[in-house]
C-alpha positions, 0 to 999 in steps of 0.5 A: 192608193191615190193621194192628192198632190199640191204641186209647188216649187220650194225654190220660189215662195211666190211661185210656190203659193200661186202654184199650190193655190191653183191646184186646190182651187175651190170650184163650187160653193164651200158648203157643198164640200161638206156632207149635205142633202145631196150626199148619197148615203146607202147601206151595204145592200145599196138601199138609199137612206133619206138625208134625215135618216142617215143624219139621225143614225150618225148622231147616235155615234153607232155608225160611220160613213165609208166613201165608196171611192176614197180617192175621188171626189165622190158624194156617195157613202156607205153607212156602216154600223160600228162593232162596239167590241172592235171600235178603235182597236186594230186587228192583229193583221192590220196593215200600217198606212204608208209613211210620208216622204216628208217626215221620218219616224224617229226624227225630231219635229220643229214647232212654230208659233201658230194661231188657229181660226178661233184666235187661239195662240199655240206656241212652240213652248207650250207644246213641249212636254205634250203629245201632239197630233198633227194633220195637214189638209185642204178643203178640196182634198176628198180623203181629207174630208172623209177622215174628219168624222173619225178624227173628231172622235179621237178629239172627243176620246181625249178631250179631258187630257190636256196633255194631248193637243190636236192641230190641223194645218190647212192651206185654205184661206181663213174665210174659206175655212171658217165657211167650211167648218160651219157645215163640217166641223173639225174639232182640231185646232185648225190653222189656216193660210198655212202655205209657209208651213207646208213649204217649210215641211215640204208637204206636197200631198194630203192628208198627212197625219203625225203623232209627236211624243213629249220629247218632240220625236215623231212616233207615227206619220202617214200619207193618204187615207189608209183605208180609213184606219189612220185614226186607229193607228193614231190612237194606238200610237198615243196609247203606246206613248202614254 
């Protein structure tokens, strides 16, 4: 499985920042990185939907978009109907996504105070005793964008539970993230300009997801798209903790 690399040298923070941003350079208008009228959406038979039609079907909540190639910057997706009986439920033979090289399940996670793009301050102290779901991402990372709709459904599923906090840590500059979120909403608390956090944790590939329990212990961590199953594994881990 191909992951997207952000190459940087931990030994030099200045070099790290310049190298990393060189790797994630925005090469087209921010708005084109989100799902838009140029996005090609078909059914399993290859029959193409109009933009209005697939947007209408997606709005029902009964469908999901699966990338034709999740490891490339493709604009082609297959609209797939959800199985209401299996939605969010992992099959018994489900293969767990690969873990990261940066975190280890069972280790304690260190939090820092953060501020999201809406100005909300998230302190390390207030995260104690809560389940925290983290995501490391950047705009130019295709699989990061592809998993966002399903990660948003996770936030919706736990929106009434204030003891579960979702935080997305992005490399991109605040202005870029704000523009992107207007076309591709991400319902996590989105923290931008986070190269220092990427450097501290040693993250050099995206997407990365973690679930941290109330004691600050990492209970799940994954690297890459994971065939689209990462949100289901996050849901399972939250359920196991609760």
